[in-house]
N, C-alpha and C positions, 0 to 999 in steps of 0.2 A: 348277804355279806361274803365278801372273799374269804375264803381260809387262811388264816394266820400263816401257815407254811407257804401259802402261793405270794403272800405279801413277802416274805422272807426270800423267795425266787425272784421276785420281781427286783427286790432291793440289791439281791446279788447280780443279776443282769445290769443294774443300773450304775454299781460299784465297778463292774467289769467294763462297762462302756465310757465311765469317767475315768479310767485309768489309762484309756487309749485316746483321751483327748489329744488334738495336736501330733497325733503321729502320723508322719509323712508316709506317702507310698512306698518310698524306696526302703526307708527304716522298717516298715511293717513287712518286709519280703526278704530282710537280712536274717540270715541263719546261723545263728551262734551254736556250734555243735556242743553237746549232743542234744539240743533243745530244738523244736520245731522253731519257725518264724511266727510271729505275732499275726499275720494274717491267717496262718493255718489254724492257729487257734481259735480264731473267730469261726472258721468253717467247721471245725471239730465240735463246738459246742453245739452250732446250728444243726450238725448231723446228730448230736446225742439228744438234743430237744424234738426232732423230727422223728427219730427210732420211738421214743418214750411217748409223747404226747399224741402224735399224729399217726404213726404206725401201728403200736402197741395199743393204744387206746381207742384210735377209730380206723384203723384198718386202711390209712392213705399216706402215700409218700410224695408230696408234690415236686420234691427236687432229688429224685434218684440218683444225680451226678454227685449231690453233696453226701448222700448215704455210703456210696462207693469209695469215694476219694478222700472223706476226712472222718471215717470209722476209726476206732480204736485198732491200732496196727497198720493202718493204710499206710502206704510209702510215704515219705517225706516229699512236700513241693513247696512252692513258693508263689501264692496265687496273689491275684490283685486283692488289695485290701477294700476297695469299692465296691468289688463282685463279692467277697465274702460276707460285708455288712448288708449288703444287698440279698443275700440268700439268707442270713441271719434274721433279718427284719420280715421276709417272708415267712419264715417258720415260725418265728414267734407270733407275729399277728396271727396266722393260722391255730397256731396252739392257744391262744388266750382264751376264747371262747369255752374250750374245754376246761381250762384250768379255772375259769370264773365260776364254774357250775360243781368244782370239786367238794365233796363233802367226807367228814371221817369214814362213812361207810365206803366210798370209792376209793379213797386210800387204803382202806383194810383189804380191797379186793387182790386176792393172788394174781400174779402175772403168770400165766401158765404158757411158757415159750421156751422152745429148746435155746440154751444158751444162759438162761437166767437162773438164779439159784431158787431151789424148791420154796424156800420161804420168801422170795421176793414178793413185794406189793407195790401198788401205786405208791404208797406213802415211803416205803423205802426209796424207791426210784425218785421220787421227789427231793429227798434228803440227798440222794447220791447226785442229783444235778446241782443242787445249791452248792454242796461241798466242792463240786467240779469246777464250779464258776469262781469260789474263791482260792482254789489252787491254781488256775490258770490266771487269775489278778495277780498273785504273786510271782508266777511264773514271768508274766508278762512285765511287770516292775523290775524283775531282775534283768530282762532282756535289755529294757529302756535303759538302767542304770550302766549296763556295759556299752550301750551304744552312746554313753556319756550325755543322755538327757538329765536334765536338772529339773528341778520344783515339780517333783512328782506327786500326785494327790497323796494326802495322808490317810493313813489306814482308816477305814470302815466309814468314814462320811457321817451323815447326817441320821444315823439309824434310829435316835431317838426321836426325831421327826417324821422320818419317811416310814420305818417299819417298828415302831415299838412292839415290844411286848404285849400281847393279848393272848386270851383263852380263846377256844374255838367257839362257835355258837352252839349253845344247846340244840339237839335235834328237835325238840318237842315246842321249844317256845321260840326257836329263832334270837333269843338272846344269850349272851354269854354266860358261862358257869363259873361260879368260884369255887375252889376247894378251901376247905378248913385245913389247915396245914397241922392242927393238933388232932 
């Protein structure tokens, strides 16, 4: 069974995508200062997922140009939305098998790489990516509002159906564990 936090990541991804439905190529490249454009944000999230789930977890970087051009602190640019969605799809598809295998033990594994806090674990990175998606989902909605788009998606979608709360499976039984609150 997929770890509950991976389900939340996938929900955050789907809401990010839903928030960009019907965005045209030209609007996706419009930059409203000081923000980056929508297409850059798509590449940026692809770069983060590639960095964490492919490079750090599996020592591979299938799209080095994405790592360079859309990392935190990279110069602003106005890339093609289609190219950024293709990069994002490549990265997330490559990351999904590793994410499908994530356990609490893996999530508690420290990430011993330069540039990461000493307390960083794959679990804290997973939370960081989830929150990062929500940040850019909101930013993209703000950009769309400034561009005059209407009928934008409502906040948080069908979370109760697509990613409801559940506890992690018990390591010994494969069944979920319930905690007594008292």
